[in-house]
C-alpha positions as CSV (number, residue, x, y, z in Angstrom):
1,M,0.1,0.3,0.1
2,G,2.7,2.4,0.7
3,H,4.9,1.5,-1.9
4,D,1.8,1.9,-4.3
5,T,1.1,5.5,-2.9
6,V,5.3,6.7,-3.5
7,E,4.7,5.3,-7.0
8,R,1.6,7.1,-7.9
9,P,1.8,10.5,-9.3
10,N,-0.2,13.5,-8.0
11,L,-3.1,13.8,-10.5
12,S,-5.2,16.9,-8.7
13,F,-3.5,20.1,-8.4
14,G,-6.6,22.3,-7.5
15,R,-8.8,24.1,-9.8
16,I,-7.1,27.9,-11.1
17,E,-9.2,30.5,-12.6
18,G,-7.6,32.8,-15.3
19,P,-5.1,32.7,-17.5
20,E,-3.0,30.5,-15.3
21,R,-4.9,27.7,-15.4
22,G,-3.6,24.2,-16.4
23,T,-0.9,21.7,-15.0
24,P,2.2,23.0,-13.1
25,Y,4.2,22.2,-16.1
26,A,1.9,23.6,-18.3
27,R,1.9,27.1,-16.4
28,Y,5.7,26.8,-15.5
29,A,7.0,26.1,-19.3
30,R,3.8,28.5,-20.5
31,L,3.1,25.4,-23.0
32,D,-0.2,27.1,-24.2
33,E,1.3,29.8,-25.2
34,L,4.4,28.0,-26.5
35,H,1.9,25.8,-29.0
36,S,-0.1,28.8,-30.0
37,L,3.0,30.3,-32.1
38,Q,3.1,28.4,-35.1
39,H,1.1,29.8,-38.1
40,P,1.8,28.1,-41.5
41,L,0.4,30.4,-44.3
42,S,-0.1,27.2,-46.5
43,E,-1.5,23.7,-46.8
44,A,1.8,22.6,-47.2
45,P,3.0,19.7,-44.9
46,A,6.5,20.7,-44.8
47,E,6.0,24.2,-43.4
48,L,5.0,23.3,-40.0
49,S,8.2,21.8,-39.6
50,F,9.8,24.5,-41.3
51,I,8.4,26.9,-38.5
52,V,9.1,24.7,-35.8
53,T,12.8,24.4,-36.6
54,T,13.1,27.7,-37.0
55,Q,11.5,28.7,-33.6
56,V,13.6,25.9,-31.9
57,M,16.7,27.1,-33.5
58,E,15.9,30.9,-32.0
59,L,15.4,29.7,-28.6
60,L,18.4,27.6,-28.6
61,F,20.4,30.9,-30.0
62,G,19.0,32.4,-26.9
63,L,20.3,29.8,-24.4
64,L,23.9,29.8,-26.2
65,R,24.0,33.5,-25.9
66,H,23.1,33.2,-22.0
67,E,25.9,30.4,-21.7
68,W,28.6,32.7,-23.8
69,T,27.8,35.7,-21.6
70,L,28.0,33.6,-18.3
71,A,31.4,32.3,-19.9
72,Q,32.3,36.3,-20.5
73,R,31.8,37.1,-17.0
74,A,33.5,34.5,-15.6
75,L,36.5,35.1,-17.8
76,R,36.4,38.9,-16.3
77,A,36.5,37.6,-13.0
78,D,39.3,35.3,-13.4
79,D,37.0,32.5,-12.8
80,L,38.8,29.7,-15.5
81,P,36.4,26.9,-13.9
82,G,33.0,28.7,-14.3
83,A,34.2,29.8,-17.5
84,L,34.7,26.3,-18.6
85,A,31.8,25.1,-17.3
86,A,29.4,27.6,-19.2
87,L,31.6,27.0,-22.5
88,R,30.7,23.3,-22.0
89,R,27.2,23.6,-21.4
90,G,27.2,25.8,-24.2
91,T,28.7,23.0,-26.5
92,H,25.9,20.9,-25.9
93,V,23.1,23.4,-27.1
94,Q,25.6,24.1,-30.2
95,D,25.3,20.1,-31.0
96,V,21.4,20.5,-30.6
97,L,21.5,23.4,-32.9
98,V,23.9,21.1,-35.4
99,E,21.4,18.6,-35.2
100,S,18.5,20.5,-35.4
101,W,19.1,20.7,-38.8
102,D,18.4,16.8,-39.7
103,L,14.7,18.5,-39.7
104,L,14.8,19.8,-42.5
105,A,18.2,17.9,-44.1
106,T,15.7,16.0,-46.4
107,L,13.5,18.7,-47.8
108,T,13.3,18.5,-51.2
109,P,12.8,21.4,-53.7
110,Q,9.2,20.7,-54.2
111,E,8.4,20.7,-50.5
112,F,10.2,23.8,-50.2
113,N,8.7,25.6,-53.4
114,S,5.3,24.9,-51.5
115,F,5.9,27.8,-49.3
116,R,8.6,29.4,-49.6
117,P,6.9,32.7,-51.6
118,L,4.7,33.0,-48.8
119,F,7.3,34.2,-46.5
120,G,8.6,37.2,-48.8
121,E,12.0,38.5,-48.1
122,A,12.1,37.0,-44.6
123,S,15.3,34.9,-44.1
124,G,17.1,33.6,-40.9
125,F,20.1,36.3,-42.2
126,Q,17.8,38.5,-40.3
127,S,17.7,37.1,-36.7
128,A,18.7,39.2,-34.2
129,A,19.6,36.9,-31.8
130,F,21.7,34.8,-34.3
131,L,23.6,38.3,-35.3
132,H,24.0,38.6,-31.5
133,L,25.9,35.4,-31.5
134,E,28.0,36.3,-34.7
135,F,29.1,39.5,-32.7
136,L,30.2,37.5,-29.7
137,L,32.5,35.2,-31.7
138,G,33.8,38.4,-33.5
139,N,32.2,38.6,-36.5
140,K,31.3,42.0,-36.5
141,N,30.1,44.1,-39.1
142,P,28.0,47.8,-38.1
143,A,26.3,47.5,-41.9
144,L,24.0,44.8,-40.6
145,L,22.6,47.2,-37.7
146,N,20.4,48.5,-40.8
147,M,18.1,45.9,-40.6
148,Y,16.8,47.1,-37.5
149,G,15.9,50.5,-38.2
150,D,12.3,50.0,-37.2
151,S,13.2,47.9,-34.1
152,P,15.0,50.5,-31.9
153,E,15.4,48.4,-28.6
154,T,17.0,45.5,-30.9
155,R,19.4,47.8,-32.3
156,A,20.5,49.3,-29.3
157,E,21.0,45.8,-27.8
158,L,23.0,44.7,-31.0
159,T,25.2,48.2,-31.1
160,A,26.2,47.5,-27.4
161,A,27.4,44.2,-28.3
162,L,28.9,45.6,-31.3
163,R,31.0,48.1,-29.2
164,S,31.7,45.2,-26.6
165,P,34.1,43.0,-25.9
166,G,33.5,39.4,-27.7
167,L,33.9,36.3,-26.3
168,Y,37.3,35.8,-27.8
169,D,38.4,39.4,-26.5
170,D,37.4,38.5,-22.8
171,A,39.6,35.3,-23.4
172,L,42.7,37.3,-24.8
173,A,42.2,39.7,-21.9
174,L,42.7,36.7,-19.2
175,L,45.9,35.9,-21.4
176,A,47.1,39.3,-20.9
177,R,46.5,39.3,-16.9
178,R,48.2,35.7,-16.9
179,G,51.4,37.6,-18.6
180,L,51.3,36.9,-22.4
181,A,51.4,39.4,-24.7
182,V,48.1,39.8,-26.8
183,P,46.5,43.1,-28.5
184,G,44.4,45.0,-26.2
185,T,41.8,46.6,-28.5
186,V,38.4,46.0,-29.0
187,S,37.1,46.4,-32.5
188,E,33.9,46.8,-34.0
189,Q,34.9,45.3,-37.5
190,R,35.3,41.4,-38.1
191,Y,38.2,39.9,-36.0
192,R,41.7,39.5,-38.0
193,A,44.2,36.7,-37.2
194,D,47.0,38.3,-35.4
195,E,50.7,36.8,-35.2
196,T,51.1,38.0,-31.7
197,V,47.7,36.1,-30.5
198,A,49.2,33.5,-32.3
199,A,52.4,33.7,-30.4
200,A,50.6,33.6,-26.9
201,W,48.6,30.6,-28.0
202,R,51.7,28.9,-29.0
203,R,53.2,29.6,-25.6
204,V,50.1,28.3,-23.9
205,Y,50.5,25.0,-25.7
206,T,54.3,24.6,-25.3
207,E,55.1,26.2,-22.0
208,P,54.6,24.4,-18.8
209,E,54.2,27.7,-16.8
210,H,51.1,28.9,-18.8
211,A,49.8,24.9,-19.2
212,G,46.7,26.0,-16.9
213,L,45.0,27.9,-19.7
214,L,45.2,25.0,-22.2
215,P,41.8,24.0,-21.3
216,L,40.6,27.5,-22.1
217,A,42.4,27.2,-25.5
218,E,40.6,23.4,-26.1
219,A,37.1,24.7,-24.8
220,L,37.4,27.6,-27.1
221,L,38.3,25.3,-30.2
222,D,35.5,23.1,-29.3
223,V,33.3,26.3,-29.6
224,A,34.7,27.0,-33.0
225,E,34.3,23.5,-34.4
226,R,30.8,23.5,-33.8
227,V,30.1,26.7,-35.2
228,T,31.9,25.2,-38.6
229,R,29.5,22.1,-38.2
230,W,26.5,24.8,-38.3
231,R,27.4,26.5,-41.3
232,Q,28.1,23.2,-43.1
233,R,25.2,21.6,-42.1
234,H,23.2,25.0,-43.2
235,L,25.3,24.9,-46.2
236,A,24.2,21.5,-47.0
237,A,20.4,22.1,-46.4
238,V,19.9,25.0,-48.4
239,K,22.2,23.3,-51.2
240,R,19.5,20.1,-51.3
241,A,16.4,22.4,-50.7
242,M,16.8,25.3,-53.5
243,G,20.3,24.6,-55.2
244,G,22.2,28.0,-56.0
245,K,18.8,30.6,-56.6
246,P,19.2,33.7,-54.3
247,G,18.3,33.4,-51.1
248,S,14.8,34.9,-49.8
249,G,16.7,37.7,-48.1
250,G,18.6,38.7,-51.0
251,S,21.7,37.3,-50.3
252,S,23.9,35.0,-53.0
253,G,22.5,32.0,-51.2
254,L,24.9,29.2,-51.6
255,T,28.1,31.5,-52.7
256,W,27.4,33.7,-49.0
257,L,26.7,30.3,-47.2
258,R,30.3,28.6,-48.7
259,R,32.1,31.5,-47.8
260,S,30.9,31.7,-44.1
261,A,31.6,27.9,-43.6
262,E,35.2,28.8,-45.0
263,Q,36.1,31.0,-42.5
264,D,37.4,30.0,-39.1
265,V,36.3,31.4,-35.9
266,F,39.3,32.1,-33.3
267,P,41.6,31.7,-36.2
268,E,44.9,31.6,-34.1
269,L,44.0,28.3,-32.3
270,W,43.7,26.7,-35.9
271,A,46.9,28.2,-37.1
272,I,49.3,27.5,-34.4
273,R,48.2,23.8,-35.0
274,D,50.8,23.3,-37.9
275,G,53.9,24.0,-35.7
276,L,52.6,21.9,-32.6
């Protein structure tokens, strides 16, 4: 009798009036609201999958930004274990992001074309959450802020990210505080590889007195590798679904995605491996 009581879940939660009714789980995760956000514009069977995948990716972008921001705070506080923990959690988010392309991986041109004209100029390129991640990675471009002229709060948030140190900037600042010579400037332009930074990371990998920073180097490379995987999966999915046609947002489609996939994040961590 007692064992059965322990095993049996609670099925009664009391009656709640108003918008907060439902199970505690539904209220906590706001499930009614969440499941009300999918509004296909056509009867095409594949469109719902496209919308849900897009929304899942957006949620994961927000979660990844949360983890990278925590990593930045830890780096600034010289809390290396805290930074590594946040970066590790972030790599799990990145893994799910990469695998989320599976939901669209077999989308045929006919399936995609059945609803593509309905979203007009909408493009994932316009995602403010994704652009914030790009800025945190050092892939900065002030011109992209022009997309948010009618969204002053979003533009202000992205402007702040553009002008602030990115994740790699904070990692390099920690190296400087540990006695390694690296530039201390924060740019509003795309990060460019620097031989001084490469020399600093080379010392981390080869000099015992700096070996304590090696886990940070490898954690950052874990991040960078997953960024490349994401871009490659994006390229493959677009190539399969629409070929070389121009992107809906006006980009050059495959050309732009291929160029993006070829650009290494945190480039010095890749370059020094030739000589290790």
